[in-house]
N, C-alpha and C positions, 0 to 999 in steps of 0.2 A: 361238143354240141349237146344242148339240153334235150332230153327225150320227154315228149309230152304224153306218150302212151302210158297209161296207168296213173296219170295225175287226175285229181278231181276236177270237176267242172269249175268249182270255186277258184282253184289254183290257176287253171288255164285262163279263165276270164280276167283275173287280176293281171296276169302276165301280158295279155293282149291289150288291156286298157292302158297299162304302163309302158307299152311299146317294147317289152322284153321278148315278145314273140309276135309273129304275124298270123292272122287267121289262116293264110295259105299254108304256112309250114306246119301248123297244128293239124289242119285237115289232111294235108298230104301224108303226114306220118301215120295217121289213123287209116287212111285209104290203103297205104302200103301194107299195114298189118291185116286188113280185111282181105286183100288180094292174096297174101301168103297163107292165111290160116282158115278162111271161112269155108273152104271146101270140106274141111274136117268138122266144122261146127254147124254150118247150115243156118246161120242167123238171118241172112238177107235173101229176099226174093229179088230185089232190085238194088244195085249199088249205083248211085248217081255220081260217078267219079268226076266227069267233066263239068257237070252242072254244079256240083258241090264246090269245086275249085273256083269256078266263076263267082259263085255266091260268096265264097270266102273273100275274094277280092272286093266285092261290093261292100261287105262288112268293113273291111279295112279302110275304105274310102268314106265311110259315114262320118258326118260332122259330129255326131253324138257318140262316137266310139268310146270316149272316156267315161260315159255314163251307162253303158250297156251291161246289164247284170250277167248276160251269158255271151259276152263278146268273144266271137270266134270258136265257140264250143261246138264240137261235132255232136249231132243228135241223131238217133234212129227213131223211125216212126212206124208204129204198128200198121199193118196193111189192112186196116178197116177204117182208116181216117184219111180223107182226101188230102193229097199233096198236089199242088198245082203242077199240071203238065204230066202227071203220072197216073196210070190206071190204079183203081182200088179194087183188087180182085178178091179179097177176103178169103184167100186160101182155096178158091173153087174154080172149076172149069166152067161153071154155069153162069158166072157173073160177067157182065159186058166189059170188054177190054177197051174202055173209053177214057182218055185222059181227063183228069179233073180240071175244070175251068178255074177253080178257086181253092185255096187252102182251107181246111177245117179251121175253125176259130182257134183251137188250141195250137195248131201248127203255126198259124199266123202270129199268135202271141209269142211263141218261141222264136220265130224269125225276127219279130220286132225287137226282141230282147237281145239279138245278136247271134243266136244259134244258127248253125249251118246243117241242113238236112242232108246226111250222106247216103241214106237209103231207106227202103221200106222192108220191114221184117216179116218173116214167115209166121203164119198162123194156121191152126187147124181150120178145116172148111167151116165157114160162117161163124168161126170163133166159138164153137160149141163145146169142145172138149178140153180136158186138162193135160193133154199131150199134143205136141205140135208136129204133124207130118201130113203129107198130102201131095197133090199133083205138082205143087210148086217148090217142094223141098221139105226137109226134115231138120228141125232144130234140136240139137243135142246139148246136154249139160257140159259146159267147158271143163268142169271139175271132174267129170266122169263121163267120157264120150259114149259109154255103153248105155247110158240112161237118157231119157227124154229131159229136155229143158223144162218141161211143164207146158201149161197152156192156160188161156189161149194166147197170152202175150209172150209165148215161148221164144220167138225170134228176138224180141226186144230184150228179154232177160238174158239170153245167150250172148247178144251183142255187147252188153255192158260187162258181164262176167268175163268175157274173153278179151276185154280191153279194146274192142273195136270202136266204141264210143264211151265217154264217161257217164252219159245219161241217155235214157230212152223214154219215149212216150208209149204208154199202153193204156189198157182199160180193163175193168173188172166188173163182171156181171154175176159171177158165182164164185169168184176167187181168182180171176184171170190175171191180176197183178200179183197177188200174194203167193199163188202157187209157184210160178217160175222164180219169183224172188226168193222164196224159201229153198227151192232146189238149187239155185245158183249163187247163194250167198249174198244177196242184195238187200238194200233197204227200199221199201215201197210204202206208200200210204194210199189207201182207197179213201178219198175224202168223203165226207158226208154229203148227202143229197143237196145239190144246188150250189155247192162251193165252187166247182169247176164246171164250165159248160159241158154238156154231154153230147147230144147229137150223134149217137152211135147207132147205125142201122136205122130201122124203122120203129122208133118208139123206145129205144134204150132198154129193151127187155122190160117193158112196163115200168120204167123209171128205176130199175135196179142197177144199171150199168153206169160207171163213173170213170172218167179219164184221170190218169195220175202218173206220177214219175216212177222210174226205176233208176237207182243210183247205187254207188258204193259207199257213200257216207250219209249220215243224217243231215249234215249241212247242205249237201247237194240236193237231197230230197226236199228239204225245207225251201231252198232257193227256187227249185223248179216248180214246186207247188205255188209259191208266191207269184211266179210268172204266169202259170196256167190259170190261177184264180184272178189275175190282173189286180193284185193288191200290193201294197208295199211290203217288203220283207218283215217289217215290224209286226204285221198282223199274224205271222206264224212263228214269231220269236218265242222262245221258252218263257213260260210264266216265271214269276219270282220263285226261287227254290223253296220248297216247302214239303213237309211230310204229307204224303197222299195215302189214301186207303186203296189198297190193291188186292183184288181177289185172284187167286190162282186156281184154275180148274184144269184137271187132267181128263175130264170126261168128254167123250164124243157127243156132239149135239144130236147125231143120228144114231138111233138105237142099234145095238148089235155090232158095232165097229170097235175094234181094239186099237188103242194107240200104243205103238211099240216103244221099247225102252229108250232108244236114243232120243226120241222126241219128248217123252215124259221127263227124262233126265235134263234135257235142255230147259224145260219150263221150271223144274225144281231149282236148277242151278241159277237161272236168271232171277228167280224169286229170292234166292240167297243174296245175290248181288244187290238187289233193290232193298232188302232188309238192311244191309250194311250201309246203303246210301241214306237210310233214315226213314224209309217208308214203312207204313203199317201194312203188313202182308199176311193174309189169311187164306186158308183153303176154303173155297166156297164155289158151288156150281150154280150157274144161271138156271132158271126154271124152264129149261127147254121142253116144249110140249111134245108128246108122242106123235102128234100130227106133223111135225116138222119135216119128216122125210117126204110125205105126200105133198105138202105145200111146196117144198123145194123142187121136186120133180115136176109138178104142174107148171110152175113158173119157168123153169129151165126149158122144158120142151115147148111150152106155148111161145116163149120168146123166139125160139128157132122157127116155129111154124109161121110167125109173122115175117121173119127175115127171109124165109124160103118162098114166100108168095111171089108169083111171077117168074120164078126161075124154072128152067126145064128140069124136071125130076130125073130124067135119063142121064143128065150130066152131073148129078150129085152122087157122092159116096153113099153106099148102102146104109152106113150108120147114121148119116145125116137124114136120109129119106125117112128112116124109121122114126128118128127123133122128132122130125117135123110132123109126121103122121100122127104120132101119139099126142103131140102138142095141140093139134087141131081139135082133139076131143076135149082138151082142157080150156080152150080159148074163152068160152063164155063164162066158165067158172072163175078163171083168173080175172077177167074184166069186171065181174060183179061181186067177187068175194071181198069180205073185210078181214081176211086171214092175216094180212100184214099189219093192219091196225091192231088186231087182237094180240099179235106177237109183240108189237111195240109196248102196248099197255101191260102185257105180262112181264116184260123186261124192265120197265121203268122203275119199280121199287128196288130191284137189285142194283141198278146203276144210281139210284138215290143214296144207297148205302156205300157203294164202292165207286171211286173215281175212275178206276181202270180195271179192266179184266185182262189177265195174262193167261194164255193157253199155249200149248204146242201149236206150231203153224201147220203141221201136217201130221198124219197118223203113222206114216211109214215112208221109206225112200221112194222116189219116183219110179214108175215102171220102166222096163227096158225100152230102149229106143228101137222099136220095130215098126212094121207097117200097120199101125193100129187102124188106119183109114181103110184097110182092106179086110179087117176083121168085123165080126158081127156087132150089132148094137149092144146086146147084153154083155158081151165080153168087155166092151168099152165102158159101159155103165159101172160094172163091178170094179174094174181097174181104177176108174176115176173116183168112185165113191169110197172105196176102201183106203185110198191114200189121202184123200182131201175132203173129210167130212166137216172140218172146223171152220171153213170160210163162208158157206152160204147164208147162215143166219143174219149176217151183218149187211148183206145185200138186200135181204127181205126187209130189214128194219130201216135201211138207208143210213146207218150210222157209220162213223169213221172207224177204220181198222188198218193196222200196219202189220207188215212182216219185217222182222229184225233178225239178222244172222246171230246165231248163238250155238257154239259147239260144232262138232264134226261127227260124221259117220265113220265106221271102220275103214271105209274106202278112201277117206280123206275129203269127201264131198261135204258141204256144209249142212248143218241142221239150223233150225230157226224157231223163233217164238212169235206169237201173234199178240198184239196189243189192241184192245177195243175200248172205245169210250162213247159217252153219250153225245148227242148232237152238239156241234160247236167245239169239240175238244181236240181238234187237230193239233193245236199248239202244245197242249198238255202231252199228247201221245208222242209228239216229236221230242219234247223235253225228256220224257222217260226213256225213249229210245236213245237219246244222246247220252244219258247216264250209263246205259248198258254199253254203249260204244266206248265211252271213256274208261270204264272200269273193267271191261272185258272186250278189248278190241279184236277185230277179225282181219283175216287176209282178204284183200280187196279184189285181186285179179287172179284168175286161174293160170297156173304155170303151163302154158301151151308150148312155149318156145323150147 
């Protein structure tokens, strides 16, 4: 009997289209793995076992089965995007437990492409922080269960790394796709603004949040991005092979934060791989302004302040209440400031000189998996900022950025690098990531069994 756990979405969909597998057997095998192992990992808030099997049968009966790009592929959805018939709790006890009447547009596109939603994944409350724990569950890194999977798409990242689903849907407002991907050894791309419909919370954190894929291969990330963007796969196919100008920076965008050796080594080694692939690679730091820390904090907290409006503060975690309260003081500034436009203008000459920026994805390994939601706001801010200072600038600019697995920590957990490009460079970033994958492949699924 062929096992479909650990196979890529591309492989599964091809097998289902060609009648070498049925959607039901593929989904059932993944549901069995979730039932056996998720108590240790904590990826899911809700597992839709019966509904998913019924939906798998519906996919099998579709007249267009042979044309579906994600035929029969199990997918996990982050619990801040509506899934028809399920509540969207966003990691909080303060949000209404009311089933959604309709799928979010990205969920609808995945289903139209033949994917089967097996469950909703855990997130930190209101998707604020870079660790995932709270009243609905704790998502741990399947490669090192003593560590957090990251956040805020932590449950989605854990689900894919654990082999519970080959792909998952998440979103990224300050690094919330790239952080768990980097922790869990996954490929992700935060698309540039407007490439994929957002509709995340109330205002998408002032337009900084983007929906995107979590996957174990570059091809799966490319395929899922094409589905989410509702374009043909050719629109995110790699450009013709050519030498590109790539800048390597080991500097933290936020002043005073040190990037530890495993992550600087990952970036240096990835640069060496790209040199061998024929690219022109140079050390160069983007012109990060000193004000970036303040700008990031203002937008981060103000986005939470908007999302917390109308919720009973007594039901929110202390760290969330404080974050929202600080954000309310920044709301007017964020709404009227031109700081993001100034940041884009400041970065444009750098990206006119370099096609791609390569950096470490994180500054250090993820924090321990503990009850961070019960700890104070400052402790959370320091933990988050000290390990993930490299992702926020590209939400502020709205430009595409990826996390790509590269190397390992002494514990055996993955390390990763970040790729950043100018607007419209998603296909180029995927092509460069594909070269890293080909020349320096990674282990795709954590050894939980």
